[in-house]
C-alpha positions in Angstrom: 0.0 0.0 0.0 1.5 3.3 -1.0 2.3 5.8 1.7 0.1 8.9 1.8 -3.2 7.1 1.3 -6.1 8.5 3.3 -7.2 6.5 6.3 -10.4 5.5 4.5 -8.4 4.0 1.6 -6.0 2.2 4.0 -9.0 0.7 5.9 -10.8 -0.3 2.7 -7.6 -2.0 1.5 -7.3 -4.0 4.7 -11.0 -5.0 4.6 -10.7 -6.1 1.0 -7.6 -8.2 1.5 -8.7 -9.8 4.8 -9.7 -13.5 4.8 -12.2 -12.8 7.6 -15.2 -10.6 6.8 -15.6 -9.7 10.5 -13.8 -6.6 11.9 -13.6 -4.9 15.2 -12.2 -1.4 16.0 -9.1 -3.0 17.5 -8.2 -4.5 14.1 -7.3 -1.0 13.0 -5.5 0.3 16.1 -2.2 0.5 14.2 -3.7 2.9 11.6 -5.1 5.7 13.8 -7.0 6.4 17.0 -10.4 4.8 17.6 -12.4 7.9 17.0 -11.1 8.4 13.5 -11.3 4.7 12.7 -14.9 4.6 14.0 -15.8 7.6 11.7 -14.3 5.8 8.7 -16.1 2.6 9.5 -19.4 4.4 9.8 -18.8 6.1 6.5 -18.2 2.6 4.9 -21.5 1.4 6.4 -23.2 4.4 4.6 -21.5 3.3 1.4 -22.9 -0.2 1.9 -19.4 -1.8 2.1 -19.9 -2.9 5.7 -22.8 -3.6 8.0 -22.7 -3.1 11.8 -23.3 -6.3 13.8 -22.7 -5.0 17.3 -20.9 -2.3 19.2 -17.5 -2.0 17.5 -18.3 -5.0 15.3 -18.5 -4.6 11.5 -18.9 -7.2 8.7 -18.2 -7.0 5.0 -21.5 -6.5 3.2 -23.1 -8.1 0.2 -26.2 -6.8 -1.4 -29.3 -9.0 -0.9 -30.9 -10.3 -4.1 -34.2 -10.2 -2.4 -34.2 -6.7 -0.8 -31.4 -4.9 -2.6 -30.2 -3.9 0.9 -26.7 -4.6 2.4 -26.5 -7.8 4.5 -23.6 -9.5 6.3 -21.4 -11.7 4.2 -21.6 -14.4 6.9 -24.4 -15.7 9.1 -24.9 -14.3 12.6 -23.6 -17.4 14.3 -20.3 -17.4 12.3 -20.0 -13.7 13.0 -20.4 -14.2 16.8 -17.9 -17.1 16.7 -15.3 -14.8 15.0 -15.9 -12.1 17.6 -15.6 -14.5 20.5 -12.4 -15.8 19.1 -11.0 -12.3 18.7 -12.0 -11.6 22.3 -10.4 -14.8 23.4 -13.6 -16.3 24.8 -13.9 -20.1 24.6 -17.0 -21.6 23.0 -18.1 -25.1 24.0 -20.9 -27.4 22.8 -24.1 -26.8 24.6 -25.9 -29.7 26.3 -28.4 -29.8 23.4 -25.6 -29.9 20.8 -23.9 -32.8 22.7 -27.2 -34.7 22.7 -27.7 -34.1 19.0 -24.1 -35.0 18.2 -24.4 -38.3 20.1 -27.6 -39.2 18.4 -29.7 -39.0 21.6 -32.1 -36.5 20.0 -33.3 -35.6 16.5 -34.1 -32.0 17.5 -31.6 -29.8 15.7 -30.2 -27.0 17.9 -31.0 -23.6 16.5 -27.5 -22.4 16.7 -28.3 -18.9 17.9 -27.3 -19.6 21.5 -23.7 -20.2 22.1 -22.3 -21.7 25.3 -19.2 -19.9 26.4 -16.6 -20.1 29.1 -15.8 -16.7 30.6 -17.4 -13.3 30.5 -18.9 -11.8 27.4 -21.9 -9.5 27.2 -21.6 -7.8 23.8 -24.8 -8.1 21.7 -24.1 -9.5 18.2 -26.8 -9.4 15.6 -28.2 -8.0 12.5 -31.8 -7.0 11.7 -34.0 -8.9 14.1 -31.7 -11.9 14.6 -29.2 -11.9 17.4 -27.1 -14.4 19.3 -27.6 -15.2 22.9 -25.0 -16.7 25.3 -25.2 -19.4 28.0 -22.4 -20.0 30.4 -20.8 -23.4 30.7 -21.0 -25.0 34.1 
């Protein structure tokens, strides 16, 4: 990336080249302070390049064929798993997922409730779909 590029161009370049479509403010700490990065990310949301999926959580956007509106490139569960990984929070199988995996039930877990070890309270979601958390015992 050439020196002298605007912060917006540098952030867009990083977003475009990233393997993960999920970004947090901390991913851009080396480029500028959080206020400036936040302003650029909000601008990219207005340009439909990103969608906001939580406080400080942004996801590369694609345009929905049904609504012509920007939607996240990944499903909400995958986004939440990426965020939890970045925040170093462990995710474990829930009791229901264990029962299903062991063939003891045919009810498929919904996947919108993640069982975690540790503390995490950030809301992750898009539209009217969000992820909830249960704590492992």
